[in-house]
KEDO-94377 format. One record per residue (C-alpha): residue number from 0; residue in one letter; y, x, z. Coordinates in nm, 4 decimals. Example, Ala and Ser with C-alpha at 12.3 -4.5 7.8 and 13.67 -1.06 7.14 Angstrom:
! residues 2
+-----+------+----------+----------+----------+
! pos ! code !       yy !       xx !       zz !
+-----+------+----------+----------+----------+
!   0 !    A !  -0.4500 !   1.2300 !   0.7800 !
!   1 !    S !  -0.1060 !   1.3670 !   0.7140 !
+-----+------+----------+----------+----------+
//
This chain:
! residues 254
+-----+------+----------+----------+----------+
! pos ! code !       yy !       xx !       zz !
+-----+------+----------+----------+----------+
!   0 !    M !  13.4302 !   8.5368 !  10.8018 !
!   1 !    P !  13.0834 !   8.6347 !  10.7042 !
!   2 !    E !  12.8094 !   8.3955 !  10.8212 !
!   3 !    W !  12.4597 !   8.2728 !  10.7343 !
!   4 !    N !  12.1754 !   8.0404 !  10.8317 !
!   5 !    D !  11.8097 !   8.1660 !  10.8149 !
!   6 !    V !  11.4651 !   8.1550 !  10.9827 !
!   7 !    G !  11.3566 !   8.4461 !  11.1977 !
!   8 !    I !  11.0920 !   8.5840 !  11.4213 !
!   9 !    I !  11.2085 !   8.7238 !  11.7665 !
!  10 !    L !  11.1265 !   9.0959 !  11.8069 !
!  11 !    S !  11.2991 !   9.1988 !  12.1245 !
!  12 !    T !  11.5864 !   9.1251 !  12.3579 !
!  13 !    K !  11.8040 !   9.3416 !  12.5680 !
!  14 !    K !  12.0369 !   9.2282 !  12.8543 !
!  15 !    Y !  12.4023 !   9.3405 !  12.8021 !
!  16 !    G !  12.6435 !   9.2586 !  13.0921 !
!  17 !    E !  12.6166 !   8.9712 !  13.3047 !
!  18 !    K !  12.5657 !   8.6739 !  13.0634 !
!  19 !    G !  12.5119 !   8.8662 !  12.7275 !
!  20 !    L !  12.1830 !   8.9310 !  12.5389 !
!  21 !    I !  12.1306 !   9.1508 !  12.2335 !
!  22 !    V !  11.8551 !   8.9946 !  12.0240 !
!  23 !    N !  11.6629 !   9.1643 !  11.7497 !
!  24 !    I !  11.4966 !   8.9371 !  11.4832 !
!  25 !    L !  11.3244 !   8.9703 !  11.1628 !
!  26 !    S !  11.4828 !   8.7009 !  10.9381 !
!  27 !    E !  11.3323 !   8.5587 !  10.6225 !
!  28 !    S !  11.6198 !   8.6423 !  10.3849 !
!  29 !    H !  11.8359 !   8.8870 !  10.5762 !
!  30 !    G !  11.5759 !   9.1420 !  10.7085 !
!  31 !    R !  11.5964 !   9.2881 !  11.0479 !
!  32 !    H !  11.9106 !   9.1955 !  11.2201 !
!  33 !    V !  12.0633 !   9.2436 !  11.5723 !
!  34 !    G !  12.3084 !   8.9774 !  11.7092 !
!  35 !    W !  12.4681 !   8.8840 !  12.0452 !
!  36 !    V !  12.3700 !   8.5684 !  12.2422 !
!  37 !    N !  12.6101 !   8.4488 !  12.5222 !
!  38 !    N !  12.4950 !   8.2675 !  12.8283 !
!  39 !    Y !  12.1399 !   8.3582 !  12.7782 !
!  40 !    K !  12.0200 !   8.2524 !  13.1265 !
!  41 !    T !  12.0056 !   7.8714 !  13.0333 !
!  42 !    K !  11.6323 !   7.7585 !  13.0038 !
!  43 !    S !  11.6577 !   7.6759 !  12.6439 !
!  44 !    I !  11.7837 !   8.0013 !  12.5386 !
!  45 !    L !  11.5359 !   8.1994 !  12.7502 !
!  46 !    A !  11.2478 !   7.9992 !  12.6113 !
!  47 !    S !  11.3761 !   8.0409 !  12.2589 !
!  48 !    V !  11.4061 !   8.4221 !  12.2494 !
!  49 !    Q !  11.0502 !   8.5266 !  12.3585 !
!  50 !    P !  10.8830 !   8.7785 !  12.1250 !
!  51 !    G !  10.6993 !   8.6230 !  11.8369 !
!  52 !    N !  10.8905 !   8.2880 !  11.8439 !
!  53 !    L !  10.9789 !   8.1436 !  11.5225 !
!  54 !    V !  11.3504 !   8.0320 !  11.5285 !
!  55 !    K !  11.6405 !   7.8911 !  11.3272 !
!  56 !    V !  11.9132 !   8.1342 !  11.3506 !
!  57 !    Y !  12.2853 !   8.1070 !  11.2656 !
!  58 !    W !  12.4826 !   8.4420 !  11.2526 !
!  59 !    K !  12.8533 !   8.4833 !  11.2383 !
!  60 !    A !  13.0952 !   8.7795 !  11.2735 !
!  61 !    R !  13.4491 !   8.8634 !  11.1945 !
!  62 !    L !  13.3616 !   9.1566 !  10.9778 !
!  63 !    I !  13.0334 !   9.2078 !  10.7891 !
!  64 !    E !  12.9658 !   9.5426 !  10.9586 !
!  65 !    Q !  12.9833 !   9.4025 !  11.3073 !
!  66 !    M !  12.7032 !   9.3087 !  11.5136 !
!  67 !    G !  12.7919 !   8.9470 !  11.5180 !
!  68 !    N !  12.6868 !   8.6374 !  11.7310 !
!  69 !    F !  12.3573 !   8.4407 !  11.7139 !
!  70 !    K !  12.2954 !   8.0847 !  11.7633 !
!  71 !    I !  11.9194 !   8.0332 !  11.8094 !
!  72 !    E !  11.7061 !   7.7216 !  11.7966 !
!  73 !    L !  11.3391 !   7.7200 !  11.8733 !
!  74 !    I !  11.1037 !   7.6118 !  11.5929 !
!  75 !    S !  10.7529 !   7.7155 !  11.7525 !
!  76 !    S !  10.6649 !   7.9388 !  12.0373 !
!  77 !    I !  10.3618 !   8.1634 !  12.0564 !
!  78 !    S !  10.3795 !   8.3248 !  12.3883 !
!  79 !    G !  10.2952 !   8.0063 !  12.5646 !
!  80 !    K !   9.9775 !   7.9658 !  12.3617 !
!  81 !    I !   9.8444 !   8.3076 !  12.4437 !
!  82 !    F !   9.9946 !   8.3901 !  12.7782 !
!  83 !    D !   9.6522 !   8.4170 !  12.9417 !
!  84 !    E !   9.4962 !   8.6394 !  12.6725 !
!  85 !    K !   9.5983 !   8.9921 !  12.7312 !
!  86 !    L !   9.4811 !   9.1518 !  12.4149 !
!  87 !    K !   9.6497 !   8.9023 !  12.2121 !
!  88 !    L !   9.9647 !   8.9472 !  12.4028 !
!  89 !    Q !   9.9532 !   9.3186 !  12.3638 !
!  90 !    A !   9.8966 !   9.2722 !  11.9808 !
!  91 !    L !  10.2016 !   9.0696 !  11.9628 !
!  92 !    I !  10.4106 !   9.3205 !  12.1453 !
!  93 !    S !  10.2672 !   9.5911 !  11.9305 !
!  94 !    L !  10.3619 !   9.4058 !  11.6171 !
!  95 !    C !  10.7152 !   9.3456 !  11.7115 !
!  96 !    S !  10.7649 !   9.7050 !  11.8193 !
!  97 !    L !  10.6376 !   9.8412 !  11.5015 !
!  98 !    L !  10.8815 !   9.6148 !  11.2955 !
!  99 !    E !  11.1635 !   9.7218 !  11.5085 !
! 100 !    K !  11.0660 !  10.0877 !  11.4820 !
! 101 !    F !  11.0188 !  10.1031 !  11.0968 !
! 102 !    L !  11.2321 !   9.8462 !  10.9341 !
! 103 !    P !  11.5855 !   9.9416 !  10.8753 !
! 104 !    E !  11.8418 !   9.6819 !  10.9547 !
! 105 !    R !  11.9774 !   9.4214 !  10.7153 !
! 106 !    Q !  11.7416 !   9.4888 !  10.4292 !
! 107 !    N !  11.5346 !   9.2052 !  10.2881 !
! 108 !    Y !  11.1557 !   9.2261 !  10.3733 !
! 109 !    F !  11.0474 !   8.8845 !  10.2431 !
! 110 !    E !  10.6796 !   8.9977 !  10.2191 !
! 111 !    I !  10.6633 !   9.1457 !  10.5596 !
! 112 !    F !  10.8259 !   8.8338 !  10.7071 !
! 113 !    N !  10.5749 !   8.5978 !  10.5383 !
! 114 !    A !  10.2706 !   8.8241 !  10.6322 !
! 115 !    T !  10.3846 !   8.8484 !  10.9883 !
! 116 !    K !  10.4474 !   8.4722 !  11.0215 !
! 117 !    A !  10.1056 !   8.3989 !  10.8810 !
! 118 !    F !   9.9342 !   8.6581 !  11.1163 !
! 119 !    L !  10.1160 !   8.4993 !  11.4136 !
! 120 !    K !   9.9807 !   8.1587 !  11.3168 !
! 121 !    V !   9.6304 !   8.3095 !  11.3243 !
! 122 !    L !   9.6927 !   8.4748 !  11.6568 !
! 123 !    A !   9.7873 !   8.1520 !  11.8146 !
! 124 !    M !   9.4729 !   7.9701 !  11.7109 !
! 125 !    N !   9.2144 !   7.9005 !  11.9846 !
! 126 !    E !   8.8967 !   8.0970 !  11.9076 !
! 127 !    K !   8.6078 !   7.8866 !  12.0250 !
! 128 !    L !   8.3508 !   8.1717 !  11.9951 !
! 129 !    G !   8.6046 !   8.4205 !  12.1610 !
! 130 !    N !   8.4833 !   8.6982 !  11.9259 !
! 131 !    N !   8.8255 !   8.8424 !  11.8526 !
! 132 !    Q !   8.7848 !   8.8341 !  11.4694 !
! 133 !    W !   9.1698 !   8.8034 !  11.4560 !
! 134 !    L !   9.1733 !   9.1907 !  11.5201 !
! 135 !    K !   9.0749 !   9.2402 !  11.1560 !
! 136 !    G !   9.3889 !   9.0550 !  11.0513 !
! 137 !    Y !   9.6022 !   9.2689 !  11.2676 !
! 138 !    V !   9.4696 !   9.6035 !  11.1039 !
! 139 !    K !   9.5234 !   9.4461 !  10.7604 !
! 140 !    W !   9.8815 !   9.3461 !  10.8833 !
! 141 !    E !   9.9495 !   9.7057 !  10.9699 !
! 142 !    I !   9.8163 !   9.8191 !  10.6141 !
! 143 !    G !  10.0622 !   9.5554 !  10.4623 !
! 144 !    L !  10.3517 !   9.6998 !  10.6709 !
! 145 !    L !  10.2663 !  10.0535 !  10.5558 !
! 146 !    S !  10.2608 !   9.9393 !  10.1917 !
! 147 !    S !  10.5867 !   9.7389 !  10.2090 !
! 148 !    I !  10.7850 !  10.0445 !  10.3604 !
! 149 !    G !  10.6710 !  10.3123 !  10.1399 !
! 150 !    F !  10.3140 !  10.4135 !  10.1579 !
! 151 !    S !  10.0295 !  10.2040 !   9.9950 !
! 152 !    L !   9.6636 !  10.2683 !  10.0813 !
! 153 !    D !   9.4152 !  10.2481 !   9.7976 !
! 154 !    L !   9.0903 !  10.1235 !   9.9386 !
! 155 !    K !   8.9356 !   9.9483 !   9.6489 !
! 156 !    Q !   8.7785 !  10.2365 !   9.4511 !
! 157 !    C !   8.6772 !  10.6020 !   9.4912 !
! 158 !    A !   8.9599 !  10.8402 !   9.4196 !
! 159 !    V !   8.7163 !  11.0977 !   9.2675 !
! 160 !    T !   8.4679 !  10.8712 !   9.0554 !
! 161 !    G !   8.6482 !  10.5404 !   9.0436 !
! 162 !    Q !   8.3369 !  10.3506 !   9.1608 !
! 163 !    T !   8.3951 !  10.0391 !   9.3784 !
! 164 !    N !   8.0731 !  10.0618 !   9.5871 !
! 165 !    N !   7.9382 !  10.2965 !   9.8577 !
! 166 !    L !   8.2918 !  10.3567 !   9.9930 !
! 167 !    F !   8.2761 !  10.5451 !  10.3185 !
! 168 !    Y !   8.5940 !  10.7439 !  10.3736 !
! 169 !    V !   8.9736 !  10.7506 !  10.3305 !
! 170 !    S !   9.1377 !  11.0744 !  10.2443 !
! 171 !    P !   9.4240 !  11.1625 !  10.4906 !
! 172 !    K !   9.6205 !  11.3231 !  10.2036 !
! 173 !    T !   9.6100 !  11.0678 !   9.9583 !
! 174 !    G !   9.5366 !  10.7308 !  10.1553 !
! 175 !    K !   9.2694 !  10.6651 !   9.9027 !
! 176 !    A !   8.8978 !  10.5757 !   9.9440 !
! 177 !    V !   8.6198 !  10.8184 !   9.8844 !
! 178 !    S !   8.2521 !  10.7362 !   9.8223 !
! 179 !    K !   7.9837 !  10.8923 !  10.0456 !
! 180 !    D !   7.8478 !  11.0910 !   9.7611 !
! 181 !    S !   8.1883 !  11.2409 !   9.6649 !
! 182 !    A !   8.2900 !  11.3428 !  10.0125 !
! 183 !    G !   8.0405 !  11.6349 !  10.0234 !
! 184 !    K !   8.1498 !  11.8996 !  10.2616 !
! 185 !    F !   8.4976 !  11.7346 !  10.3163 !
! 186 !    A !   8.3451 !  11.4455 !  10.4906 !
! 187 !    P !   8.4173 !  11.5550 !  10.8507 !
! 188 !    N !   8.7935 !  11.5916 !  10.7604 !
! 189 !    L !   8.8095 !  11.2347 !  10.6140 !
! 190 !    F !   8.8638 !  10.9049 !  10.7983 !
! 191 !    K !   8.5662 !  10.6469 !  10.8214 !
! 192 !    L !   8.6472 !  10.3396 !  10.6318 !
! 193 !    P !   8.5271 !  10.0131 !  10.8077 !
! 194 !    F !   8.3288 !   9.7395 !  10.6446 !
! 195 !    F !   8.5980 !   9.4686 !  10.6671 !
! 196 !    L !   8.8435 !   9.7120 !  10.4790 !
! 197 !    G !   8.5944 !   9.7569 !  10.1785 !
! 198 !    G !   8.3790 !  10.0316 !  10.3222 !
! 199 !    A !   7.9911 !  10.0378 !  10.2998 !
! 200 !    E !   7.8219 !   9.8511 !  10.5778 !
! 201 !    V !   7.6751 !  10.0586 !  10.8530 !
! 202 !    I !   7.4076 !   9.8802 !  11.0536 !
! 203 !    G !   7.4793 !   9.8996 !  11.4326 !
! 204 !    T !   7.8553 !   9.9255 !  11.4100 !
! 205 !    N !   8.0340 !   9.6628 !  11.6216 !
! 206 !    L !   8.3644 !   9.4854 !  11.5771 !
! 207 !    Y !   8.5603 !   9.7155 !  11.8105 !
! 208 !    E !   8.4266 !  10.0222 !  11.6598 !
! 209 !    E !   8.5533 !   9.9104 !  11.3187 !
! 210 !    I !   8.8899 !   9.8091 !  11.4604 !
! 211 !    V !   8.9337 !  10.1604 !  11.6020 !
! 212 !    M !   8.8345 !  10.3161 !  11.2646 !
! 213 !    G !   9.1100 !  10.0888 !  11.1073 !
! 214 !    L !   9.3825 !  10.1747 !  11.3687 !
! 215 !    T !   9.3050 !  10.5381 !  11.3412 !
! 216 !    I !   9.3693 !  10.5215 !  10.9765 !
! 217 !    T !   9.7030 !  10.3294 !  11.0058 !
! 218 !    S !   9.8182 !  10.5546 !  11.3002 !
! 219 !    Y !   9.7850 !  10.8634 !  11.1130 !
! 220 !    F !   9.9704 !  10.7458 !  10.8081 !
! 221 !    F !  10.2471 !  10.5800 !  11.0188 !
! 222 !    K !  10.2966 !  10.9129 !  11.2021 !
! 223 !    N !  10.2372 !  11.1676 !  10.9167 !
! 224 !    K !  10.3922 !  10.9672 !  10.6252 !
! 225 !    L !  10.6521 !  10.7507 !  10.7561 !
! 226 !    L !  10.7766 !  10.8951 !  11.0935 !
! 227 !    L !  10.7821 !  11.2498 !  10.9519 !
! 228 !    S !  10.9937 !  11.1305 !  10.6665 !
! 229 !    I !  11.2255 !  10.9182 !  10.8782 !
! 230 !    N !  11.2921 !  11.1516 !  11.1537 !
! 231 !    D !  11.2252 !  11.4939 !  10.9820 !
! 232 !    T !  11.0682 !  11.6131 !  11.3091 !
! 233 !    R !  10.7166 !  11.7257 !  11.4231 !
! 234 !    I !  10.7454 !  11.4848 !  11.7362 !
! 235 !    M !  10.5900 !  11.1906 !  11.5821 !
! 236 !    N !  10.5027 !  10.9046 !  11.8391 !
! 237 !    L !  10.4274 !  10.5383 !  11.7786 !
! 238 !    P !  10.5984 !  10.2796 !  12.0065 !
! 239 !    D !  10.4233 !  10.2722 !  12.3458 !
! 240 !    P !  10.3082 !   9.8968 !  12.3025 !
! 241 !    R !  10.1221 !  10.0176 !  11.9894 !
! 242 !    D !   9.9442 !  10.2939 !  12.1892 !
! 243 !    R !   9.8503 !  10.0703 !  12.4729 !
! 244 !    F !   9.7139 !   9.8009 !  12.2319 !
! 245 !    E !   9.4859 !  10.0690 !  12.0692 !
! 246 !    N !   9.3701 !  10.1944 !  12.4082 !
! 247 !    M !   9.2837 !   9.8527 !  12.5212 !
! 248 !    I !   9.0481 !   9.8149 !  12.2200 !
! 249 !    K !   8.8994 !  10.1547 !  12.3003 !
! 250 !    K !   8.8104 !  10.0450 !  12.6335 !
! 251 !    L !   8.6116 !   9.7595 !  12.4905 !
! 252 !    L !   8.3865 !  10.0234 !  12.3309 !
! 253 !    V !   8.2393 !  10.1117 !  12.6648 !
+-----+------+----------+----------+----------+
//
C-alpha cells in the first residue's frame, strides 16, 4: 500500500457525505494533494483543517492513483491569530485559492511551500503600527508563485538599455522592467512598477497605490500567461477570493 508522512499547509476543505471531508493541502515533499478525512466533526479535526494551518499529515491508499485517506495533526494555527483582521483573512483565503487553482496535483513545489510557509509567519505577526507593510510580502509571494509555475518577471534591469536605475514600467509582453527614458510613446501601454519592487520612487505615492500597482501586474500575467495556457480559453478569471482581496485594497485608496 502506498503511504507517506509529510508536513503540509491546509488550502481548503469540502464536505462529502455525513461524516466525510475532502481536504486539499500543499505538502512540503509531495506537492498539492487531496485526501479524505473521516469523522471530521470532532473538535480536534475541525480546528486542524482551517485554511493556512500548518499540519503533520499521513496519507495512505490501496493504490497510488486513488485519493486516499489523510490523518492530520495540527502543528500551528494562523486563523485564530488573525480572525479579527479582515484584510489578512482575505489575503490568506486568496493565497490558498491561487495555490489550489494553479498547482497541479502531486508535483513537488518545494520552493513554493517554503515561500508560503514563510509568508504565513509574517501574516500571523502582530503589527504594532498597524501599517499593513505585510502587503508588500503578499505581492512578492504572488511574483514567486508566477516564477515557480512558469513565468518569471525580470524587474532588476531595463529590457532596452540594461540599466538598473530609473525603472518605471513593466512590459505586458515580456514581463521585463523598462526605464522611464526607454518607454517613450509606449508608456501608456505599460504597467507602472512600484518602488518596493524596484521601481523609481515617486513622491506622494502611498502604500495602497503601490500594492494595487503590484497586483495589477501579477493579475495580468496570471490571466494572460498562465490561465490562457492552462485552459486554452479566452475566459480567464482569477479565483473569487483573489478578486475580493484586490477590491478590498482598492477601497482603501479612497
